[in-house]
Chimera marker file (.cmm) of the C-alpha trace (Angstrom):
<marker_set name="trace">
<marker id="1" x="-163.542" y="139.710" z="46.880" r="1" g="1" b="0" radius="0.5"/>
<marker id="2" x="-163.468" y="138.529" z="43.294" r="1" g="1" b="0" radius="0.5"/>
<marker id="3" x="-166.600" y="139.540" z="41.419" r="1" g="1" b="0" radius="0.5"/>
<marker id="4" x="-165.587" y="139.281" z="37.748" r="1" g="1" b="0" radius="0.5"/>
<marker id="5" x="-163.122" y="136.893" z="36.095" r="1" g="1" b="0" radius="0.5"/>
<marker id="6" x="-161.619" y="137.237" z="32.639" r="1" g="1" b="0" radius="0.5"/>
<marker id="7" x="-160.811" y="133.843" z="31.106" r="1" g="1" b="0" radius="0.5"/>
<marker id="8" x="-158.375" y="134.425" z="28.238" r="1" g="1" b="0" radius="0.5"/>
<marker id="9" x="-158.161" y="131.466" z="25.861" r="1" g="1" b="0" radius="0.5"/>
<marker id="10" x="-157.154" y="130.708" z="22.285" r="1" g="1" b="0" radius="0.5"/>
<marker id="11" x="-157.085" y="127.766" z="19.865" r="1" g="1" b="0" radius="0.5"/>
<marker id="12" x="-154.662" y="125.666" z="21.892" r="1" g="1" b="0" radius="0.5"/>
<marker id="13" x="-155.703" y="122.176" z="22.932" r="1" g="1" b="0" radius="0.5"/>
<marker id="14" x="-155.812" y="122.993" z="26.656" r="1" g="1" b="0" radius="0.5"/>
<marker id="15" x="-158.154" y="125.971" z="26.282" r="1" g="1" b="0" radius="0.5"/>
<marker id="16" x="-161.337" y="124.103" z="27.182" r="1" g="1" b="0" radius="0.5"/>
<marker id="17" x="-159.734" y="122.686" z="30.304" r="1" g="1" b="0" radius="0.5"/>
<marker id="18" x="-158.539" y="126.168" z="31.291" r="1" g="1" b="0" radius="0.5"/>
<marker id="19" x="-162.036" y="127.537" z="30.749" r="1" g="1" b="0" radius="0.5"/>
<marker id="20" x="-163.537" y="124.723" z="32.844" r="1" g="1" b="0" radius="0.5"/>
<marker id="21" x="-161.129" y="125.455" z="35.708" r="1" g="1" b="0" radius="0.5"/>
<marker id="22" x="-161.883" y="129.177" z="35.440" r="1" g="1" b="0" radius="0.5"/>
<marker id="23" x="-165.625" y="128.506" z="35.598" r="1" g="1" b="0" radius="0.5"/>
<marker id="24" x="-165.112" y="126.348" z="38.666" r="1" g="1" b="0" radius="0.5"/>
<marker id="25" x="-163.133" y="129.150" z="40.310" r="1" g="1" b="0" radius="0.5"/>
<marker id="26" x="-165.902" y="131.620" z="39.449" r="1" g="1" b="0" radius="0.5"/>
<marker id="27" x="-168.504" y="129.269" z="40.886" r="1" g="1" b="0" radius="0.5"/>
<marker id="28" x="-166.519" y="128.966" z="44.133" r="1" g="1" b="0" radius="0.5"/>
<marker id="29" x="-166.173" y="132.766" z="44.403" r="1" g="1" b="0" radius="0.5"/>
<marker id="30" x="-169.674" y="133.614" z="43.228" r="1" g="1" b="0" radius="0.5"/>
<marker id="31" x="-168.168" y="135.633" z="40.380" r="1" g="1" b="0" radius="0.5"/>
<marker id="32" x="-169.334" y="136.291" z="36.848" r="1" g="1" b="0" radius="0.5"/>
<marker id="33" x="-167.133" y="135.438" z="33.870" r="1" g="1" b="0" radius="0.5"/>
<marker id="34" x="-166.081" y="137.008" z="30.596" r="1" g="1" b="0" radius="0.5"/>
<marker id="35" x="-164.473" y="134.463" z="28.267" r="1" g="1" b="0" radius="0.5"/>
<marker id="36" x="-162.093" y="136.151" z="25.823" r="1" g="1" b="0" radius="0.5"/>
<marker id="37" x="-161.068" y="134.150" z="22.764" r="1" g="1" b="0" radius="0.5"/>
<marker id="38" x="-157.838" y="135.752" z="21.518" r="1" g="1" b="0" radius="0.5"/>
<marker id="39" x="-157.036" y="135.656" z="17.795" r="1" g="1" b="0" radius="0.5"/>
<marker id="40" x="-153.600" y="137.055" z="17.006" r="1" g="1" b="0" radius="0.5"/>
<marker id="41" x="-152.956" y="138.289" z="13.488" r="1" g="1" b="0" radius="0.5"/>
<marker id="42" x="-149.708" y="139.240" z="11.799" r="1" g="1" b="0" radius="0.5"/>
<marker id="43" x="-149.592" y="142.482" z="9.853" r="1" g="1" b="0" radius="0.5"/>
<marker id="44" x="-150.407" y="143.124" z="7.051" r="1" g="1" b="0" radius="0.5"/>
<marker id="45" x="-153.147" y="140.563" z="6.519" r="1" g="1" b="0" radius="0.5"/>
<marker id="46" x="-153.059" y="138.392" z="3.421" r="1" g="1" b="0" radius="0.5"/>
<marker id="47" x="-155.843" y="136.174" z="2.098" r="1" g="1" b="0" radius="0.5"/>
<marker id="48" x="-154.270" y="133.202" z="3.935" r="1" g="1" b="0" radius="0.5"/>
<marker id="49" x="-154.393" y="135.141" z="7.194" r="1" g="1" b="0" radius="0.5"/>
<marker id="50" x="-158.089" y="135.849" z="6.637" r="1" g="1" b="0" radius="0.5"/>
<marker id="51" x="-158.740" y="132.131" z="6.209" r="1" g="1" b="0" radius="0.5"/>
<marker id="52" x="-156.843" y="131.380" z="9.443" r="1" g="1" b="0" radius="0.5"/>
<marker id="53" x="-158.873" y="134.047" z="11.262" r="1" g="1" b="0" radius="0.5"/>
<marker id="54" x="-162.088" y="132.493" z="9.947" r="1" g="1" b="0" radius="0.5"/>
<marker id="55" x="-160.926" y="129.074" z="11.194" r="1" g="1" b="0" radius="0.5"/>
<marker id="56" x="-160.106" y="130.611" z="14.572" r="1" g="1" b="0" radius="0.5"/>
<marker id="57" x="-163.587" y="132.116" z="14.826" r="1" g="1" b="0" radius="0.5"/>
<marker id="58" x="-165.123" y="128.725" z="13.980" r="1" g="1" b="0" radius="0.5"/>
<marker id="59" x="-162.998" y="127.111" z="16.712" r="1" g="1" b="0" radius="0.5"/>
<marker id="60" x="-164.026" y="129.901" z="19.099" r="1" g="1" b="0" radius="0.5"/>
<marker id="61" x="-167.715" y="129.347" z="18.398" r="1" g="1" b="0" radius="0.5"/>
<marker id="62" x="-167.398" y="125.625" z="19.156" r="1" g="1" b="0" radius="0.5"/>
<marker id="63" x="-165.549" y="126.378" z="22.384" r="1" g="1" b="0" radius="0.5"/>
<marker id="64" x="-168.032" y="129.095" z="23.369" r="1" g="1" b="0" radius="0.5"/>
<marker id="65" x="-170.954" y="126.656" z="22.974" r="1" g="1" b="0" radius="0.5"/>
<marker id="66" x="-169.310" y="124.207" z="25.371" r="1" g="1" b="0" radius="0.5"/>
<marker id="67" x="-168.360" y="126.921" z="27.864" r="1" g="1" b="0" radius="0.5"/>
<marker id="68" x="-171.849" y="128.460" z="27.828" r="1" g="1" b="0" radius="0.5"/>
<marker id="69" x="-173.367" y="125.031" z="28.493" r="1" g="1" b="0" radius="0.5"/>
<marker id="70" x="-171.040" y="124.436" z="31.461" r="1" g="1" b="0" radius="0.5"/>
<marker id="71" x="-171.662" y="127.935" z="32.839" r="1" g="1" b="0" radius="0.5"/>
<marker id="72" x="-175.428" y="127.445" z="32.613" r="1" g="1" b="0" radius="0.5"/>
<marker id="73" x="-175.229" y="124.130" z="34.463" r="1" g="1" b="0" radius="0.5"/>
<marker id="74" x="-173.076" y="125.710" z="37.182" r="1" g="1" b="0" radius="0.5"/>
<marker id="75" x="-175.226" y="128.844" z="37.382" r="1" g="1" b="0" radius="0.5"/>
<marker id="76" x="-172.274" y="131.111" z="36.562" r="1" g="1" b="0" radius="0.5"/>
<marker id="77" x="-173.111" y="134.266" z="34.570" r="1" g="1" b="0" radius="0.5"/>
<marker id="78" x="-170.965" y="134.080" z="31.436" r="1" g="1" b="0" radius="0.5"/>
<marker id="79" x="-170.326" y="136.320" z="28.426" r="1" g="1" b="0" radius="0.5"/>
<marker id="80" x="-168.146" y="135.240" z="25.485" r="1" g="1" b="0" radius="0.5"/>
<marker id="81" x="-166.155" y="137.712" z="23.372" r="1" g="1" b="0" radius="0.5"/>
<marker id="82" x="-163.453" y="137.765" z="20.706" r="1" g="1" b="0" radius="0.5"/>
<marker id="83" x="-160.310" y="139.883" z="20.616" r="1" g="1" b="0" radius="0.5"/>
<marker id="84" x="-158.355" y="140.362" z="17.377" r="1" g="1" b="0" radius="0.5"/>
<marker id="85" x="-154.927" y="141.945" z="17.138" r="1" g="1" b="0" radius="0.5"/>
<marker id="86" x="-151.171" y="141.480" z="16.999" r="1" g="1" b="0" radius="0.5"/>
<marker id="87" x="-150.277" y="141.330" z="20.685" r="1" g="1" b="0" radius="0.5"/>
<marker id="88" x="-152.202" y="138.904" z="22.896" r="1" g="1" b="0" radius="0.5"/>
<marker id="89" x="-150.963" y="140.466" z="26.129" r="1" g="1" b="0" radius="0.5"/>
<marker id="90" x="-152.255" y="143.894" z="25.122" r="1" g="1" b="0" radius="0.5"/>
<marker id="91" x="-155.606" y="142.458" z="24.024" r="1" g="1" b="0" radius="0.5"/>
<marker id="92" x="-156.071" y="140.686" z="27.354" r="1" g="1" b="0" radius="0.5"/>
<marker id="93" x="-155.086" y="143.673" z="29.509" r="1" g="1" b="0" radius="0.5"/>
<marker id="94" x="-157.339" y="146.017" z="27.513" r="1" g="1" b="0" radius="0.5"/>
<marker id="95" x="-160.266" y="143.591" z="27.853" r="1" g="1" b="0" radius="0.5"/>
<marker id="96" x="-159.683" y="143.272" z="31.603" r="1" g="1" b="0" radius="0.5"/>
<marker id="97" x="-159.758" y="147.050" z="31.977" r="1" g="1" b="0" radius="0.5"/>
<marker id="98" x="-162.759" y="147.518" z="29.684" r="1" g="1" b="0" radius="0.5"/>
<marker id="99" x="-164.855" y="144.862" z="31.432" r="1" g="1" b="0" radius="0.5"/>
<marker id="100" x="-163.557" y="145.783" z="34.919" r="1" g="1" b="0" radius="0.5"/>
<marker id="101" x="-162.332" y="142.291" z="35.732" r="1" g="1" b="0" radius="0.5"/>
<marker id="102" x="-160.832" y="141.557" z="39.139" r="1" g="1" b="0" radius="0.5"/>
<marker id="103" x="-158.805" y="138.527" z="38.061" r="1" g="1" b="0" radius="0.5"/>
<marker id="104" x="-157.368" y="137.261" z="34.780" r="1" g="1" b="0" radius="0.5"/>
<marker id="105" x="-157.137" y="133.504" z="34.205" r="1" g="1" b="0" radius="0.5"/>
<marker id="106" x="-154.875" y="132.618" z="31.291" r="1" g="1" b="0" radius="0.5"/>
<marker id="107" x="-155.205" y="129.415" z="29.298" r="1" g="1" b="0" radius="0.5"/>
<marker id="108" x="-152.261" y="127.061" z="29.709" r="1" g="1" b="0" radius="0.5"/>
<marker id="109" x="-149.966" y="125.651" z="27.044" r="1" g="1" b="0" radius="0.5"/>
<link id1="1" id2="2" r="1" g="1" b="0" radius="0.2"/>
<link id1="2" id2="3" r="1" g="1" b="0" radius="0.2"/>
<link id1="3" id2="4" r="1" g="1" b="0" radius="0.2"/>
<link id1="4" id2="5" r="1" g="1" b="0" radius="0.2"/>
<link id1="5" id2="6" r="1" g="1" b="0" radius="0.2"/>
<link id1="6" id2="7" r="1" g="1" b="0" radius="0.2"/>
<link id1="7" id2="8" r="1" g="1" b="0" radius="0.2"/>
<link id1="8" id2="9" r="1" g="1" b="0" radius="0.2"/>
<link id1="9" id2="10" r="1" g="1" b="0" radius="0.2"/>
<link id1="10" id2="11" r="1" g="1" b="0" radius="0.2"/>
<link id1="11" id2="12" r="1" g="1" b="0" radius="0.2"/>
<link id1="12" id2="13" r="1" g="1" b="0" radius="0.2"/>
<link id1="13" id2="14" r="1" g="1" b="0" radius="0.2"/>
<link id1="14" id2="15" r="1" g="1" b="0" radius="0.2"/>
<link id1="15" id2="16" r="1" g="1" b="0" radius="0.2"/>
<link id1="16" id2="17" r="1" g="1" b="0" radius="0.2"/>
<link id1="17" id2="18" r="1" g="1" b="0" radius="0.2"/>
<link id1="18" id2="19" r="1" g="1" b="0" radius="0.2"/>
<link id1="19" id2="20" r="1" g="1" b="0" radius="0.2"/>
<link id1="20" id2="21" r="1" g="1" b="0" radius="0.2"/>
<link id1="21" id2="22" r="1" g="1" b="0" radius="0.2"/>
<link id1="22" id2="23" r="1" g="1" b="0" radius="0.2"/>
<link id1="23" id2="24" r="1" g="1" b="0" radius="0.2"/>
<link id1="24" id2="25" r="1" g="1" b="0" radius="0.2"/>
<link id1="25" id2="26" r="1" g="1" b="0" radius="0.2"/>
<link id1="26" id2="27" r="1" g="1" b="0" radius="0.2"/>
<link id1="27" id2="28" r="1" g="1" b="0" radius="0.2"/>
<link id1="28" id2="29" r="1" g="1" b="0" radius="0.2"/>
<link id1="29" id2="30" r="1" g="1" b="0" radius="0.2"/>
<link id1="30" id2="31" r="1" g="1" b="0" radius="0.2"/>
<link id1="31" id2="32" r="1" g="1" b="0" radius="0.2"/>
<link id1="32" id2="33" r="1" g="1" b="0" radius="0.2"/>
<link id1="33" id2="34" r="1" g="1" b="0" radius="0.2"/>
<link id1="34" id2="35" r="1" g="1" b="0" radius="0.2"/>
<link id1="35" id2="36" r="1" g="1" b="0" radius="0.2"/>
<link id1="36" id2="37" r="1" g="1" b="0" radius="0.2"/>
<link id1="37" id2="38" r="1" g="1" b="0" radius="0.2"/>
<link id1="38" id2="39" r="1" g="1" b="0" radius="0.2"/>
<link id1="39" id2="40" r="1" g="1" b="0" radius="0.2"/>
<link id1="40" id2="41" r="1" g="1" b="0" radius="0.2"/>
<link id1="41" id2="42" r="1" g="1" b="0" radius="0.2"/>
<link id1="42" id2="43" r="1" g="1" b="0" radius="0.2"/>
<link id1="43" id2="44" r="1" g="1" b="0" radius="0.2"/>
<link id1="44" id2="45" r="1" g="1" b="0" radius="0.2"/>
<link id1="45" id2="46" r="1" g="1" b="0" radius="0.2"/>
<link id1="46" id2="47" r="1" g="1" b="0" radius="0.2"/>
<link id1="47" id2="48" r="1" g="1" b="0" radius="0.2"/>
<link id1="48" id2="49" r="1" g="1" b="0" radius="0.2"/>
<link id1="49" id2="50" r="1" g="1" b="0" radius="0.2"/>
<link id1="50" id2="51" r="1" g="1" b="0" radius="0.2"/>
<link id1="51" id2="52" r="1" g="1" b="0" radius="0.2"/>
<link id1="52" id2="53" r="1" g="1" b="0" radius="0.2"/>
<link id1="53" id2="54" r="1" g="1" b="0" radius="0.2"/>
<link id1="54" id2="55" r="1" g="1" b="0" radius="0.2"/>
<link id1="55" id2="56" r="1" g="1" b="0" radius="0.2"/>
<link id1="56" id2="57" r="1" g="1" b="0" radius="0.2"/>
<link id1="57" id2="58" r="1" g="1" b="0" radius="0.2"/>
<link id1="58" id2="59" r="1" g="1" b="0" radius="0.2"/>
<link id1="59" id2="60" r="1" g="1" b="0" radius="0.2"/>
<link id1="60" id2="61" r="1" g="1" b="0" radius="0.2"/>
<link id1="61" id2="62" r="1" g="1" b="0" radius="0.2"/>
<link id1="62" id2="63" r="1" g="1" b="0" radius="0.2"/>
<link id1="63" id2="64" r="1" g="1" b="0" radius="0.2"/>
<link id1="64" id2="65" r="1" g="1" b="0" radius="0.2"/>
<link id1="65" id2="66" r="1" g="1" b="0" radius="0.2"/>
<link id1="66" id2="67" r="1" g="1" b="0" radius="0.2"/>
<link id1="67" id2="68" r="1" g="1" b="0" radius="0.2"/>
<link id1="68" id2="69" r="1" g="1" b="0" radius="0.2"/>
<link id1="69" id2="70" r="1" g="1" b="0" radius="0.2"/>
<link id1="70" id2="71" r="1" g="1" b="0" radius="0.2"/>
<link id1="71" id2="72" r="1" g="1" b="0" radius="0.2"/>
<link id1="72" id2="73" r="1" g="1" b="0" radius="0.2"/>
<link id1="73" id2="74" r="1" g="1" b="0" radius="0.2"/>
<link id1="74" id2="75" r="1" g="1" b="0" radius="0.2"/>
<link id1="75" id2="76" r="1" g="1" b="0" radius="0.2"/>
<link id1="76" id2="77" r="1" g="1" b="0" radius="0.2"/>
<link id1="77" id2="78" r="1" g="1" b="0" radius="0.2"/>
<link id1="78" id2="79" r="1" g="1" b="0" radius="0.2"/>
<link id1="79" id2="80" r="1" g="1" b="0" radius="0.2"/>
<link id1="80" id2="81" r="1" g="1" b="0" radius="0.2"/>
<link id1="81" id2="82" r="1" g="1" b="0" radius="0.2"/>
<link id1="82" id2="83" r="1" g="1" b="0" radius="0.2"/>
<link id1="83" id2="84" r="1" g="1" b="0" radius="0.2"/>
<link id1="84" id2="85" r="1" g="1" b="0" radius="0.2"/>
<link id1="85" id2="86" r="1" g="1" b="0" radius="0.2"/>
<link id1="86" id2="87" r="1" g="1" b="0" radius="0.2"/>
<link id1="87" id2="88" r="1" g="1" b="0" radius="0.2"/>
<link id1="88" id2="89" r="1" g="1" b="0" radius="0.2"/>
<link id1="89" id2="90" r="1" g="1" b="0" radius="0.2"/>
<link id1="90" id2="91" r="1" g="1" b="0" radius="0.2"/>
<link id1="91" id2="92" r="1" g="1" b="0" radius="0.2"/>
<link id1="92" id2="93" r="1" g="1" b="0" radius="0.2"/>
<link id1="93" id2="94" r="1" g="1" b="0" radius="0.2"/>
<link id1="94" id2="95" r="1" g="1" b="0" radius="0.2"/>
<link id1="95" id2="96" r="1" g="1" b="0" radius="0.2"/>
<link id1="96" id2="97" r="1" g="1" b="0" radius="0.2"/>
<link id1="97" id2="98" r="1" g="1" b="0" radius="0.2"/>
<link id1="98" id2="99" r="1" g="1" b="0" radius="0.2"/>
<link id1="99" id2="100" r="1" g="1" b="0" radius="0.2"/>
<link id1="100" id2="101" r="1" g="1" b="0" radius="0.2"/>
<link id1="101" id2="102" r="1" g="1" b="0" radius="0.2"/>
<link id1="102" id2="103" r="1" g="1" b="0" radius="0.2"/>
<link id1="103" id2="104" r="1" g="1" b="0" radius="0.2"/>
<link id1="104" id2="105" r="1" g="1" b="0" radius="0.2"/>
<link id1="105" id2="106" r="1" g="1" b="0" radius="0.2"/>
<link id1="106" id2="107" r="1" g="1" b="0" radius="0.2"/>
<link id1="107" id2="108" r="1" g="1" b="0" radius="0.2"/>
<link id1="108" id2="109" r="1" g="1" b="0" radius="0.2"/>
</marker_set>
C-alpha cells in the first residue's frame, strides 16, 4: 500500500497540474505527500546563477502556497521542500530515500 508520495516538480508550466494530480492520487490512496521543488544549478555559480536560483525559489513559494491550499482542502498531509544541485535525478532519488517515499510522481514536460 502506498503511504507516502514524493511529488517532484520544478519551474515548468505543467508543474502545478502535476502536483494537483499527485495530490489526487494521494487522496485516493490515503497517503501523505512531500512536494519537492527541484532547482538545478550549473557549477561553478556566478552572480547570474544566484539570481536565477532566487527567481526559482520565488516561483517555488508561489507554487507551494497553491499546493498547500489544495492539500488542506483535500485533507492530504503535505510537506513542501526544496532541493538544490546539479543533477535532478540524483536529488529526487536522495529525497525519496531520505523521506522514505513509496512512490515518486514526476512533473511532466
